[in-house]
N, C-alpha and C positions, 0 to 999 in steps of 0.2 A: 502493499499498499503506499501511502507517503510517507513524507519527511519529519521528522524529529519538531514539532514547530515551539510546543509551548513543556516546560516542566513545573508538576506542584511540587512545592516543596511545604516539607513538617519538621520541626526542628531538626533543620540544617540536613534534613536528608529527602532526595528523591522521590518520592512516595508514588506520583503518578507520572504517566508523559500523554500529553494526546499528539497523534501524526495528524497531516494533511498534504494538502496538493494548495499551491497558492498561481493565479496567472494576474498578469498586467499587463493591459490592449491596453492601443490608439484605437482612435475612433478609424482606422482605417485596415482594422485586422492585427496592424503588426504585432508583435510580443513584443513590452518593453522591458519587462523582467519576468521572473517564474519561478518556481522553487517544486522541484520534484516532476509531476504529470500536469503540465497545462490542457493536454488532451484528454484527460481522462474525464469519462461520462458520467453525469452525473443529474439528480432531480435538482432541479432549481429552488422548488418550494415555494416561499411564500417568498423568494427575491423574484418570482418572477411577475408579481402583483404592477406592477407600471407596464409590464407587457399587456398582464389581461386585462388594466385600465383604457390601452391605446384606442378600440374599437369605442369604445364608449364616447370617446370626443370626437374620432372620425369621422363617425357615422351620422354628425349631429346631434346626438343624444342629450349630451352633455351641454350643448347650449339649448336646446329646448327645453328640459328639465332647469334649466338656469344655474348648473351647477359653479355656487365658488368656488375659488380656490381653495378654501378650507374644505368644501364639501368634495372637492375629486380628490384630496389630498387623504379623506377617508375610505376613497375607496380603492385606496393604494393600499390599507392598515392588516398588522398585524397587532391591533390595539388593545388598550390592556382591561377593557370592559368599564372603561370608570365611565363615570353618569355622563360627559363629553359624548365619550363616543356612541355610547348608546341611546341617546337622545337625540340624535344627530341623524341615528339609522334613523330612527320612526320616522323626524319630520321627514325626511330624502322619502320615505317610501309611502308617507302619507302623499305628497306634492304628487306622487306620482297615480294616487288609487290605490297602494296595494298597502298590506300590513305586515306585522310581523309573525302569520303566518305564510305568507308567501316566501317565508326565507329556508332553506333548506339544508343550511349550515350545521345545523344541531344544536343543542346545550350545554353548555361548560357554563362553570363558574369564573367570575371576574379575576384576571390574571393579577390583580389591582387589589390587595388583600383589605384596606379600608373599603374598598368599594363595596367587596362581597358582604364585608359585616355590615355595613347601613342597608342593605338588601335585605340581611337577614335581621338585624334588628327592627327595621321596620314593618318587616312581615308581606315585602314586594315577592313578587311571580319574577324566579328567574328565568328569562326565553331567551331566544337565539337574539337578540340584539344586544347580548352583552358576547356573543359567542368572538371571537378574537377576527376572524374571516365574515362580521358580519358584515361591514364597509363594503369589500368584494363584492359578496353579492348580490349586497343593495345595490352596486352599479349594474352586474349581468341582468339583473331581474329588470333596471330602468331602462337598458338596451333591448331586453327581451320586446317588453312593452310598445317599446318605440317603432322595433321593426313590425310589433305585429305577431308576435310568434308564443309559441306553448310557454305560458309563465311555469308551469309546473313539471316541466323537463328541463329546465335549462341548466341541468346539473352535466345533462349527458354529452359523451362524445361529440356524437351527429348534432347536438342542436345548432340551427344557424349563428348563435352566440359562442358555444367553442369554437366551432367552425372559422368565426371570422377572426377569434383569437389567434387560433394555431396560423393561420397565414399571417397573421402579424408578427410572431415569432420566427415563421418563416425567413420574411423581408427583413428584417431586423436583423435576427442572428445570418441570416446571408447564408442559409443552410433549408434543402429540400425537404418540405413536409416531409414526406416520405422515409425522411431520414431520424426523425425525430419519433422517441420512443414516450410511449403515452403509459401513465401510472396515474392513480387516487391519490389524489390529497386528502388527509386529512379531514377536510372540512366537504368533499363529494367530490368535487370539479376536476377534472382532470390536468395532471403536472407532468411536464415536459423534462425529459433528462436528453442534456445537450456536452458535447465539452465544457470543460470550465472556461476556456476561451471565448466559446463564444457567446458567455451570457456576459464573461466581460468588457467582449465589444459591445452587448448591449448597453449595457452604461455607461459604457464610452461615447454613444452617441446619442443617447438620453441626456447626458453632462456638455457634451458640443452642441447639441442644438440650442441650448441656453445662450450661448452667445454666438453661432450666426444657423439660422433655420431660413432654408432656406425654398424648400418644398411644403408641400401642406401637409403632408404626416411630419417632418419635421418641428413643425410648427406645434401641432399638437405632440408630439413629446416634449418638447419645452413647454410646455403647459401643464404638464403633469409635474414632471423635472420641479419645476420652480415652486406647483403648489404643494410638494412633498417638505421642499429646505425650505418655503414661507411658513409652515402649518406643524413641525416635524412631533409636536404637541398631541396631532391627531392620525401619527403615523404609526406612533407606537403609545408613549403616553409617559406618566412616572417613574424618574427610575429607572429609562430605558437605554439601551446601548443608540438605538436608531435616533432616538430623540437628540441625546446631548452629543453626538457626533455632530446631528445641522444645526443644534442652537448653537454648540461650541463656532465654529466659522458660517458664520449666516453665509447662503449663499456659495460657499464653496463647496459643500458635499452632499452627493446625494447616497442616500445611504438606507438599507433595504434588510432586515436579516432573513434568514427560512429556516424552517426545518431542520433536524438532524447535522446542524455544525456549517452550515451554507449562511455564507454572507458576504456580501454583493454593493460596492461605492464605484460613484463615479466624481471625476474630478473635473465640472468644467472649465478652470481656468486651462489646464493642461492636457485638456482629452482624451483623457487616460479612463478605462475603466477598470474596476478590480474585484477578481473573483473568489472567494477561499471555501476549501471545503474540510473540515474537522473529520479524520477517518472516523471515529466514536462515535462522532454525531453528537457530540459533547458542547451544547453551546457558549458554555460559560471560556473556550477557550478565545469563540470568536474573536472576544473583544480585547485581549494583550497580542493576536494577532494584527486585527487589523490596523489597530494604533500603532502598533511595530513598521508594519508596509508603510504606511502614512510618512513614519518620521523616519526611516529609510530612503521615504522618494522624497524626503526635503519639501514638501509642500505644507508643514503645517509649522508657525512657528513656535516658540518656547511657551508664549505664555495659552495660548492654545493647547499645547501639549502639559499644560502642565494643569490646566482644568479639566483632563483626561486619564490624568495620571490612575484613577480610580478602577479605569476601563487597561490600563496599560498593563499594569502590576497589579491585579487586585488581592488583596488580603485574605486569608481564614480565619475565620473567629469560633469561638466552641461556641455554646451555648450563655456562655456566660459574658460575650463578648470582650473576650480576651484575644488578642491578637497570638496566631499560632502556627500562621506560617503564610504562603502568598503565593501565585500564577508568575511566570518569568516567562516571555519570551525567549528562542535559544536558537534562534536559525539569522541569514544574510541570506539576500534577496541572490539569485543569477540574474544579472544585466544581459540585454542580447544584444 
């Protein structure tokens, strides 16, 4: 599998390790830097959400339903299930004459524990609006409603909504869609497997589009990227890496996590995209790796790196709150 990326230290000893692969690609598809195997095929998981939102914009549905940048950012979210997220999902559904019962993403408790505690304390119902993928599913429902397509089957790979998304992946990642391996994501929609460097290319293009957008598709990509960077709290939420990365350097970092240790970043000023896959699927290693990659690329100043220190070298604490160890990145990128 991949190369050693992160060591987990406790009491001065290496207790665990996280291996993985890294690809850094420019908007023309050239590998700028990498580690291990940039051609490794992997599922993008939720890092694909900006791609999945693209047809919502290019079709005209986002304009038809008057989506604000904050609302568009939510359609790309893996959110905490905070009240601001769930409330906005319900507002968008209502705007299109839909309800929470139309969501097919399933129900789970909010990631943000204070939000879950509030629900329990107030005796309110836990619904699919609190699912971390409810924004994405709302965007898919809006697109289906706009297209006049069935609402109850929007999850299916053969549904026009999912076919439009697959077409977008084909174009942006510059692959033949027959080569895209499909699986089913945790929320029930199709998920795409391609080489890391193809997803890094996609993020390089999203990022570059915010600087120069010459086509209608690039304008749509810029709209999505700018929405995410302008409203990072909607993309993730309180105490989340995506939010903190984008908030630390406004307009300079496009960031989106995926399950199973996947993380993607776009850098507008540099026209670069980054894709990371952690072998064991443990997302705790993503922060140290991503911040270290950004450090080695010299795209962040010391002040921003300082703001991200808790993600760069996270501390381990026991249940009494005592500092007992840390995670530390231990790799060196290979420049092309």
